[in-house]
N, C-alpha and C positions, 0 to 999 in steps of 0.2 A: 381251730381257726388255723390259718393259712399265714404266715411271716415269711416276707421277703429277705433272703441270707445272700448277702455279696462275695464271692469268693474273690481274693483279691493273687497276683501272684507272688508268688513266695520266694523267698533266698533260697535256692536248691542247692546252694555250692556254698565255698567258703570267702563269704561278702561280696558276692556278685551284683552287679546293682542295676542287669537289664537281662529281658529274653525275646525271641521271635519267636511269634505264634505260626508253629510250622502244618499242623492241622488238627482239625475242629473235630470229636469222635462223639460228638452229640449235637442236637440242634434244640431249637427253641420248641418245648409243647414234651422233649423225651420226657420219662421218668427213669432217675437215676437214684442207684445208691449208695451208701456210704465205703468209699473207698475203690467205686467203678470210676474207669480212666475219662476223666472230660476232655483234656487237650493234652496235643504234642506240644511240647516248649524247648526250643534250642535256645542254652546258655554256655557260653565260655564254650563252643565247640562241642557239646553234646547233647542231644537227644534223649530227652525224658518226658514218659506221661504220668501226668498231674492230677489224682486221685479225688474223687469229691469228699469235700469234709460232712456233706449234709444227703440226706434222703428227702426226695422230693423230684418237684415240676420243673426244667430251665426254663424260665418265663423270659432269658435275656442273655446273650453273647457280648463282650464290650468291644470284641476285636476282632479285624478282619484276618484271615490268611495270608502269613507275610510281612504283618505289621509287627514291629518293635517296641515293645512297652519295657519300663522304669518296674523295679520292685516295687510292689504295693500298690500296682495299680490294679485296677476292678479287671478282673475277665470275664465271671458268668456269677449271675443272679440267680437263685433258686427259691421255690416256693416250698417252705417248708410248714406240713403240717405238725402243731404243738411247737415242743422248746427241743431244739437240736441237746446234745450233750454238751455244755460250758466251754470245758478244754477246747474242744475241737471248734466250737463255734469260734471262741476267741482267737486261737490261732490264724484259722482260715482269713477272720477280719483282719488283723494285725496282719498278713501276709508273713507273717515267722515259718510257716509250713506246717509245723504242727507234727505232732508224731506220728500223726496218718501217713507221713510222706515216707518213715523208715521203711523199706525194703523194696523203695521204687528207684533203687540206684544212689538213694541220699544216704550220706553217713550222718550218724546222733550228732555230730558238729555242726551239720547243714542246717539242724533244728533250733538254732540261738533266737532266743526273742529280739525282734527289730522292731524301731518305733515305727508306728503306723503312718502312713502317709496320709495326709490329709485332703479331702478331696475338691476338687475343681470350685470355685466360689460360682453358686447359682446365678448371682449375679452377672456372671462373664468377667471379663479381664478386670483382675484388682488394679486398682490406680496406686500410686505411691502417693505418701501421704506429705502434703506442701508444706515447707520448713520454711523459716525464714531466708527473705534472700540471700544468695549467697553462701548458703548452707545446704550441702550434700543432702541426695533424696535420701529419705528414710528407708532402709528395707522393709518389704512389705512378703507377706506369703501368699504364695498363688501354686494349687497341686501339690502343697509341701514342697516348694522350692523359697529358697530367698533369693531375694531380687534388690535390683534397687541401688547397688554398691559400686560408688566410683564411676566407671564410665558405663554400666550396665544401664544407666537410664541416659535416655535423650532426648530428642524432639522431632516430630515426624515433620512432613511437611504443611499439613494443615494445622501445627503449631499442639496438636493433642501430645503430651509425653508418651513415650513408648517404652517399656523397659525388656533388656534383654534377658531372658529367663535361661537358667543354666546353673545344674547342682554346682557345689564345690571343689568336688574333684574334675568337673569340666573348666571350670574356670582357672584351677591351678594347669592342667594342660594345655590352655590356651595360653596362657605364660609363658609356659616353657615352650611352646612353638613357635612362639611370637605372633599369634594370632588375635587381631581384632575380633572379638566376639559380636559389635556392632555390624561387621561387614558379613557375618556369615548368615548363609541363608537355614534358619531353623526346620528341622522335619521331625522333630521328637512332638509327642504329646502336649496337646496346646501351646504350640508355638516355642517347646523349647527345643536350645540349644543343645544337642548330644555329643556326645565324645567322637562318634564317626564324624558326625558334621565339623567336628574342629580340625580332627585327622585327614579328613578331604578336603578341608582348603588348605592345609599343610602341604599336603601334597601335589593340589595343585599350583600353589605359589612355588615348589622345587621346581617342577615341572616347565613352568613358564621360564624360571630363570634361568633352566638347563635348554628349552629348546626354541628360546625366544617369544614363546606366548604362543597361544592357538593350540589347539586338541586334535587337529589334524582335521582333512573334510571327510564328508561321509562318501560311501562309494557306494555303485551299484550291486548290493546283494549284503550289503551290510545287516548284521543284528545287533541289539541290545541284549543285554541279560543283564536283572539285576543284581548287583553283588547282597549277596545274602550269607548265612550261616558260618561256614569254615571258612569262606575265603573272606566275608569282610571281618571275621575277627582273625584271621591272617595277615589281613591287608592293614587293621589299626594296628596290631601289634608294629608288624614291619616297619611302619610310617613312625610309630613312638621310637622305635630303636634307632633308626637312622637320626631321628631328627636330635635326640636328646641325651645318647651316649656315643662318647668320643671313642672306638673302640678299634682297635690297632689287630692283626691279626700274624701271628708266627706259625710255622710251621717246618718239619722235618721227616727226613726222610728215614722208616726204621727196618731194620732187619727182623722179621716176625718168624723165621723159621722157628726157634723152639717154643714159641707161643704156639703157635701148628702142631707139632707135636705133642705139646702138652694136652689141647683141645682134644687130640684123636684120643690119649689115654683116658680123659676126663670121662669121654664116652661110655666106654667100657666100665666104669666104676659104678657100684650099685648105688648110691649117696645122689648118682647125676640122673640113676633111671626114670623118675618124674620129671627131666626138664629134657628140652632139644639145645645143647652146648654149640653157641656158636662164639665167633672170634669177640662180639660184643660182651659175654661173661667175662672174658680177661681185661678187654676193653677199659670197662665200667671196674672192676675190681682196682686197677689200676689208676683209674680217676679218684677212685674213696681214697686208696694209699697216698698218693700225691695230695689230696685235700688234708689229711691229717697234719702233712709237712706243710703246705701252704696255704691254710684256712682262709685265706685272704680273698683266694677266689671264689669261696661259698658265702663271701658276706653282699651287701648290698650297700650303694651307695646312696643315701637319701641326699636328694639336692636343697628341697626345700629344707628341711630341719639342719640341715648343715652337719649332718651326723653319719657315722659308717653304723649299718648293723651288721654284726658279728652272729650270723646263724647259730641257733644249738643244735642243729642235725641235718644233715646233706638229704633233702627229697629229690631223689636223683629222675631227672627229667629224659624221658626218650623218645626222640621226634619219631614219629609214624606215620606214613605216608595211608593214606585209607582212600576210599571211594569216593568219600567226603571232601576231601582235600587232607591238609596237614594237620594234623593234632599232636600235642605232645603231653601223656600220662606219665607219672612220675611215681617213683618206687618210694614211699615213704621210709622215712630214717633208713637209709642204704646202707649208712655206716656200721649199722649194728648185725647185718647179718651174715653166715659164713656165706661162704662161694659156693655152696650147695643150695640156701636159702636164695641166695642173690640172682642163679638160674633160674630157679622156678617162677621168682618173682618179676624178672625182665619178661621171661616167655610169657607170663598172664599180662603184662601191661601192654607189650606189643602184640597180642592176639585179642585184647577188649578197643585197643585203641583201632586197628584195625576194621573189626565186625563193628565197630559204632556202642558196645556197651560198657565203655568207659562213662563212669557216674561223675558228673561234673565236678565233684571236692576232688578226683583224680587229676582234672586239668589244670587247677590252679594251686599255686603254692608250692613249685619247684623253686630249688634253688641254684639249679647247676643242670646242664643239657648237655647230652650225648645225640650226632646225629649221623649214622650211618648211610654215608654216600655211597660207597663200596657196594652197596647190592644193587645199586644201577651201572654199575660197571664204571665208577666214574672214580679219576686217583685220590682229587684232594679238592678244596674249594675253600671260600671265607667265609665261613658261615655268620647270621646274625644274630644277635645276642638277645636273648629275649627279655622285655621289660620285666624289671623287677628282680634281674638278675644279673649276673657281672661277670660271666664265661659262657662259653660254649665251646665245645670239641666236635672235631669232624674226623672221623679217620675212612682213607677212600680202599680200594680193594686190594688183596692180597695175593701178589702176581709172583711168578716168577722171573727173576731179571739179575743180568749179570752182578757182581756185587765184589767188591775187593777187599781179600781179607788177609793180612798179612804179606801185602804184596802180590796175591795171588788173585786170579778172576776166578770165583765161582758163583756158581746158581744157587741162588736165595731167595725166599719168599719175602718180597718186600713191601711196604704199606708208606703212605703217608698221612702224617697227622698233623690239624689245621688247629691251632688254639686262637681265637678271638675272645680278647677281654677288655673291660672297662678301664680307660688309661688315665680317669681321672683321678684313681687313688691305688691302682695296681699299675705299678713303675714296670718297664723291661725286665728288669733283673729277675722279679718275683716272676712275669709270666714267664720268660725263658725258663728258668729255674723248675717250674710247675711241669712246663712240658717235656722238659729234659728228663724229669723224674719219671714220666709216663713213656716217656720212648725207652729208656734203661730196662724197666718192668717189662714192657713189652719183647726186648730183645734178651732180657734173661729173666722171666717169670718166677725162679726161684726168690728173687727181693723181696716178693710179696711178703713170706712170711719174714724174711730178716727185718722186714721196715714196719710190721705189724705191731 
């Protein structure tokens, strides 16, 4: 007896909410086995192949390539002969990912149980329950989403009630960005307003305000490219950062001559033979030491709760330029590593970020970020803070320059170090002390041991 089993989009990262179907690896009518890759999905800047939890015949695909789906949405239906393994079936139906995903670039923590997302109503759009005159519309369920709250219920021109559908995190973001959900054109499944829709509306409002309106006239030869994957993730993060985090940037020029000499010595030591020692290693070590002295730079401002979240570990994010765009994998609990271990870990995350093999869990959950603009021959900049974090440090190229030392002009290796931080709870004195600590360490790396 053949039974139809539905496999839903799982959470393949740390609490991720949506993913984009990049490429189907099977077609309707194909026979598949357990753990055979079904589809390539991009979630939070990482592309992963999702394996089948069932053996059987593909009877239907529920999404097109390039389509963005929320976690829990149906992906594929497979006709299964006999009863599949209960734990695997349950995991697939709930969208939890299940143990079959471990080993496909997904960590054990990514297989946590998630509430099942309810299927859409078979009778079309759910209508809000009518209450007594003057009372707010009661929330209803549609496709697993709660709707009908406050301004989300309105009337169309024909008098029929229309409901704005959006998940609670999207509603919260709309409030933070000052976006009226009723004015946003939904592009999500079943007419749902997505996070991208809200951020695009906020970005358009900012653009219109600065340019006087209008997006420019089309010109002969223009072409349009859909904003997808890494570019969409970057655009969303930077829009949210600019709109929600009142950041300030400070910078300082640093004599890194002694750090350069130390790097050369480290390259000849046996404990660093398994890694490529670069300036990033000492900059990262300086940041970790400075964070112990000023831990507020590793905290997070939770505006909705009115709280400052003090992190228990430093998940050190490293901005990496890849062929697919900017990604920020992180080194987990970097403060617990030795300098040699840190060198190996940094080399690993940079490599995996560049070649696209970083797991989704590596790309979320960072607490502090470093970006090396010096690799492009740039001296400095004003880096933008990653949403969910409170600070980011950029360092520029290490160049030989004239430097005044004890009244004499000498040639030294010099770099510019820039720090952007959340000014809602990090004052100028705290940010300045943190940046000064980093500069002092890079000027005299022996401080790494004195301040450890």
